[in-house]
C-alpha positions in Angstrom: -49.0 -168.1 43.5 -50.4 -167.8 39.9 -52.5 -171.0 40.5 -54.2 -169.1 43.5 -54.7 -166.0 41.6 -56.3 -168.1 38.8 -58.7 -169.7 41.4 -59.7 -166.5 42.8 -60.5 -165.2 39.7 -62.3 -168.0 38.5 -64.6 -168.0 41.8 -65.1 -164.4 41.4 -66.3 -164.6 37.8 -68.3 -167.7 38.5 -70.2 -166.3 41.5 -70.4 -163.1 39.9 -72.3 -164.4 37.1 -74.2 -166.7 39.3 -75.3 -163.6 41.2 -76.3 -161.8 37.8 -78.4 -164.8 36.9 -80.2 -164.9 40.0 -80.7 -161.0 39.6 -81.9 -161.4 36.1 -84.5 -164.3 37.1 -85.8 -161.9 39.5 -86.4 -159.2 37.0 -87.8 -161.7 34.6 -90.4 -162.7 37.2 -91.6 -159.4 37.5 -92.1 -158.8 34.2 -93.9 -161.8 33.6 -96.4 -160.9 36.5 -98.2 -158.2 34.1 -101.0 -159.9 32.5 -101.4 -159.8 28.7 -104.8 -159.5 27.3 -105.9 -161.0 24.1 -106.8 -159.2 20.9 -110.5 -159.3 20.4 -110.0 -160.2 16.8 -107.9 -163.3 17.9 -110.4 -164.4 20.1 -113.4 -163.9 17.6 -111.2 -165.9 15.1 -110.4 -168.7 17.3 -114.0 -169.1 18.3 -115.1 -169.2 14.8 -112.3 -171.8 13.9 -113.4 -173.9 16.8 -117.1 -173.8 15.9 -116.2 -174.7 12.2 -114.4 -177.8 13.4 -117.2 -178.7 16.0 -115.1 -178.1 18.9 -118.1 -176.4 20.9 -116.3 -176.1 24.3 -113.5 -174.4 22.9 -115.6 -172.0 21.1 -117.7 -171.4 23.8 -114.4 -170.6 26.0 -113.1 -168.3 23.3 -116.3 -166.3 23.0 -116.8 -166.2 26.8 -113.2 -164.7 26.9 -114.2 -162.1 24.2 -117.5 -161.1 26.2 -115.4 -160.9 29.4 -112.9 -158.5 27.6 -115.4 -156.4 26.0 -117.3 -156.1 29.3 -114.0 -155.2 31.1 -113.1 -152.7 28.4 -116.0 -151.6 26.1 -113.5 -149.2 24.2 -112.3 -152.4 22.4 -115.7 -152.6 20.8 -117.0 -149.2 20.3 -119.4 -150.1 17.4 -120.8 -153.1 19.2 -119.5 -155.5 16.3 -118.2 -158.1 18.7 -121.2 -158.0 20.9 -123.5 -159.4 18.5 
């Protein structure tokens, strides 16, 4: 009788935790779906670092991302410092 109750309790705890884990994964997936934009200062620094090390393709990619960000959100570069 006690063994049956312990087995039932173990199943309830296990499946309850598993259900919570699955629900937690679902909400994590929803939060991860929101795109995070890079900071223009970081993109500029990355591009400069790549240029300094002769990594032209990586520098072009960083500056391209910076240009796209400025085009998408002109408020990031109100004085036109990054557009130069």
